[in-house]
DOTI-746390 format. One record per atom (N, C-alpha, C): y, x, z; residue in three letters. Coordinates in steps of 0.001 Angstrom, whole numbers, plus 500000, padded with zeros to 6 digits. Layout:
<dokols>
YXZALA
...
</dokols>
This chain:
<dokols>
739007362041245289MET
739798363030244856MET
739220364475244880MET
739285365162243876ARG
738734366524243971ARG
739486367367244880ARG
738712368433245382ARG
739161369518246210ARG
738762370889245821ARG
739665371755246086LEU
739436373196245643LEU
739418373885246821LEU
738279374771247007GLN
737951375674248078GLN
738953376812248053GLN
739797377226248919VAL
740581378373248861VAL
740265379388250054VAL
741065380347250239THR
740774381204251246THR
741094380705252607THR
740392381315253520GLN
740424380907254888GLN
740065379579255256GLN
739076379058254431GLY
738432377769254736GLY
739300376519254473GLY
740415376923253836ARG
741543375649253680ARG
740852374875252288ARG
740965373622252278ARG
740562372791251030ARG
741793372108250558ARG
742053372314249512LEU
743275371671248789LEU
742839370555247709LEU
743566369492247642THR
743389368499246693THR
744158368926245595THR
744027368194244316TYR
744917368332243264TYR
746314368031243595TYR
746492366924244510ARG
747706366591244970ARG
748368367773245700ARG
747717368369246581ASP
748302369469247315ASP
748807370507246285ASP
747850370941245431LEU
748111371995244438LEU
749496371581243576LEU
749559370064243234ALA
750650369671242352ALA
751934369842243074ALA
751769369588244522ASP
752948369647245360ASP
753422371110245367ASP
752483371946245567ILE
752877373367245582ILE
753424373925244242ILE
752860373449243091ALA
753421373884241851ALA
754526372920241480ALA
754984372001242124GLY
756111371288241582GLY
755974370328240416GLY
754765369955240193THR
754158369148239209THR
753615367773239575THR
753052367033238605SER
752457365868239092SER
750866366160239282SER
750148365196239890GLU
748732365152240188GLU
748087365323238835GLU
748482364370238006ARG
747937364448236610ARG
747946365523235854ARG
749217366318236037THR
749314367595235168THR
748520368593235694THR
748383368637237179MET
747545369605237753MET
746079369414237338MET
745602368222237210SER
744171367857236973SER
743988368270235511SER
744993368154234571GLU
744784368571233215GLU
744703370147233238GLU
745480370717233822TRP
745367372305233958TRP
744097372755234476TRP
743724372144235557MET
742479372557236117MET
741289372270235142MET
741242371344234389ARG
740237370995233443ARG
740281371863232283ARG
741441372565231902GLY
741685373346230785GLY
742222372503229677GLY
742671371193229812ALA
742946370493228775ALA
744344370898228272ALA
745122371263229308THR
746493371803228891THR
746749372982229880THR
747939373686229655SER
748161374712230556SER
749598374826230576SER
750197375477231792PRO
751589375511231881PRO
752330376318230979PRO
753578375959230364MET
754049376671229456MET
754223378190229906MET
753866379003229182GLY
753937380543229594GLY
752766381183230352GLY
751983380271230780MET
750910380564231708MET
749856381621230957MET
749539381291229735ASN
748569382211229004ASN
749368383658228899ASN
750566383790228454GLY
751260385071228517GLY
751260385704229705GLY
751714384833230948LEU
751607385514232258LEU
750278386108232525LEU
749277385252232359LEU
747869385641232713LEU
747341386937231865LEU
747840387081230670ASN
747525388246230004ASN
748146389376230269ASN
749483389214230666LEU
750196390352231274LEU
749691390871232536LEU
749252389836233452MET
748575390340234812MET
747345390932234611MET
746596390476233518SER
745076390877233496SER
745286392444232843SER
746332392771232328ALA
746413393990231780ALA
746878395135233072ALA
747133394516234207LEU
747491395535235323LEU
746244395764236024LEU
746074397001236817GLN
745196397248237787GLN
745230396240238938GLN
744064395983239612VAL
744160394934240702VAL
745383395174241677VAL
745325396560242189ASP
746338396694243092ASP
747794396641242648ASP
747994397011241383ASP
749359396631240801ASP
749656395093240844ASP
748552394347240277ALA
748684392877240276ALA
749018392261241620ALA
748343392774242716MET
748686392279243918MET
750152392637244511MET
750526393790244078LYS
751910394269244280LYS
752954393278243776LYS
752688392983242457VAL
753519392043241765VAL
753632390701242422VAL
752606390043242852LEU
752456388944243523LEU
753017389026244919LEU
752899389978245564GLU
753561390261247037GLU
755161390147246753GLU
755464390847245779LEU
756968390980245498LEU
757495389637245209LEU
756742388761244289TRP
757063387447243832TRP
757290386740245176TRP
756322386716246124ARG
756331385931247230ARG
757627386192248150ARG
758006387408248150GLU
758985387899249025GLU
760263387617248387GLU
760530387642247032THR
761890387561246374THR
762209386148245694THR
761089385376245317ALA
761183384214244513ALA
761967383239245334ALA
762947382452244726PRO
763524381383245376PRO
762686380227245563PRO
762637379882246765GLN
761577378731247245GLN
762407377271246960GLN
761480376490246455ASP
761930375110246163ASP
761414374371247428ASP
762178373794248251PRO
761770373200249433PRO
760982371805249131PRO
761132371356247891THR
760471370071247347THR
759144370271246996THR
758618371721246790SER
757270371924246320SER
756433372553247425SER
756725373856247521ALA
755697374751248348ALA
755906374324249744ALA
757065374134250316ASN
757359373986251758ASN
756776372542252040ASN
756996371471251099LYS
756478370198251426LYS
755014370236251456LYS
754296370875250765ALA
752779371069250617ALA
752383371490251967ALA
753127372555252359GLN
752779373191253704GLN
752823372166254908GLN
753895371482254882GLU
754034370597256029GLU
753036369577255923GLU
752450369140254804LYS
751486368128254672LYS
750080368702255246LYS
750009369762255207ARG
748627370464255552ARG
748436370722257181ARG
749848370769257781LYS
749769370868259231LYS
749228369803260116LYS
</dokols>
């Protein structure tokens, strides 16, 4: 199973990433290989890349604070890592 190195020394598998994203491991693998991409991802990345880094970070921080949390995805993945 492939792993992705992320900040603070944590290692996430495609399954972990898929759980966080609320999708299947196969779909995550296709996204990571570049074979497919999530709907709207290219547009979102184009918008984010037009921002200054500090502004992009503010957008992400605001999203984390205000986005509705899906307990079956991000929270479930966090529990698995404990």
